[in-house]
Steps between C-alpha positions, in 0.01 A plus 500: 500500500690171543744477205561128557126437502449689171804344330395146590147567370630640171732202450237242599211637295642407157560143617137470612379646169719263294376193685131588505480650148743285301502180699254226415287347769757231586773765552263694727413181692867410554585862599233511768594155626850641557363823655277292733797287610712812567218661696442184701871477577485852647183415692644181650827674585305770685363239739835323565516631860140410580429176314643227277283503185492194271685677222504230231125476462480876448746481213305209347182709517676790331641276225150380414416847372726426201263223390174693530442525123622150426201365695163565323320787677189291558710263715713763671248594768440136581871436529550803727209387720674160536844647559389719796381213723793291379744771611333513844523118529868504399576773752334307781690190387816702551390569859431131557820368342718748694329417827388859528844652441307673223218668689148604413624858506765412240252349259244776559756760399602285206145448371412866548806598295400260219148647483610860551779497243494204259121466473436875473781561242359214290216729394734731304591241236135385505382855406780521244350190336157667458378629166661846490692391811812684378303821559289398802803395710622858501207609715659308787816705468326830420301473824803394704740755353249784486409441866865469608625813318212731600486376856878549535510851344180646646543319831828682550355829374158528669484197729411607855272228638675169568312193385643212708785415738577205272652744250546835680618690190169442318225758531126513422575770244759280337260204482228717336758643259604147415146413390491813280840402351376150419193640324698753296772253391243234414293749299819594312561131420136465385532807273820361345356151451176634349658769283805320366428128529135479403371392841159609632554493875240686709622809681228456765611143566859619512415748777308238702777241466771753581333606825454145617846385398671804653330435835592130478857589408531725804372218717777289346756768581388517864492120517864473394587774751326310777710192424820703504399668826421155654838352405693824570646593161486812285510334158469139386844528331726759331460351151363821341678818611252753639212247504625213716428148385286341232217460750529865606453604138213260432302515828211691343519320165470164676175603668359668192550204263221260613248787541594629152442152361149489648407857404632473144309178443185661645518833322 
């Protein structure tokens, strides 16, 4: 087992718990605005040899997460739908004003990063703002962590059939084990919430949500790996010993967040 990986996880977990359990919605909003900015910084830095992303607009997009509960929810979707075409217009304006020193490739990578990181991460504070959101938000992490831990342990133990060249260390057995891990950890959360906090979350819904979110999270993991393989790096940074960068740690969480938002609203 990787001692650095375990130590970093044990040190980081209490911080996550403190912010999500004790922090009010504004603290959570600000925290994820900072997390989005850090992740975008790693993403932009990864492309430094292949493109010249428009960094400032990415940081502006990340900063807007801090205001998500200041704006009334009924207006938030409208504002987001206006901001997306505005961002595209601003990016193309950058191309025009620089006489194409900023290229279409630069702004495509920039806009993808904003959607992939800032927009997706925005759904975590949105879920946290739900009724019982302090409980529901943990299903994002239970699915991500359960998948990660079980896929890592059982992939090393029984993994024989490689899944993809994108991430050669991952196996089919590990991916299946990850789904089982997500289900088990999420059921444990559900039992704790129902038994000790008076919730009435459905165990059947928990299993359905866990399977979907685990699969989505693994797609997120492979997606981040494909970016790293394309730009020729092992990790997005060395911020977290044993884990790499912020984006390395959150690659599955980022993908899970918007799907969790939709499923939790539906079920």
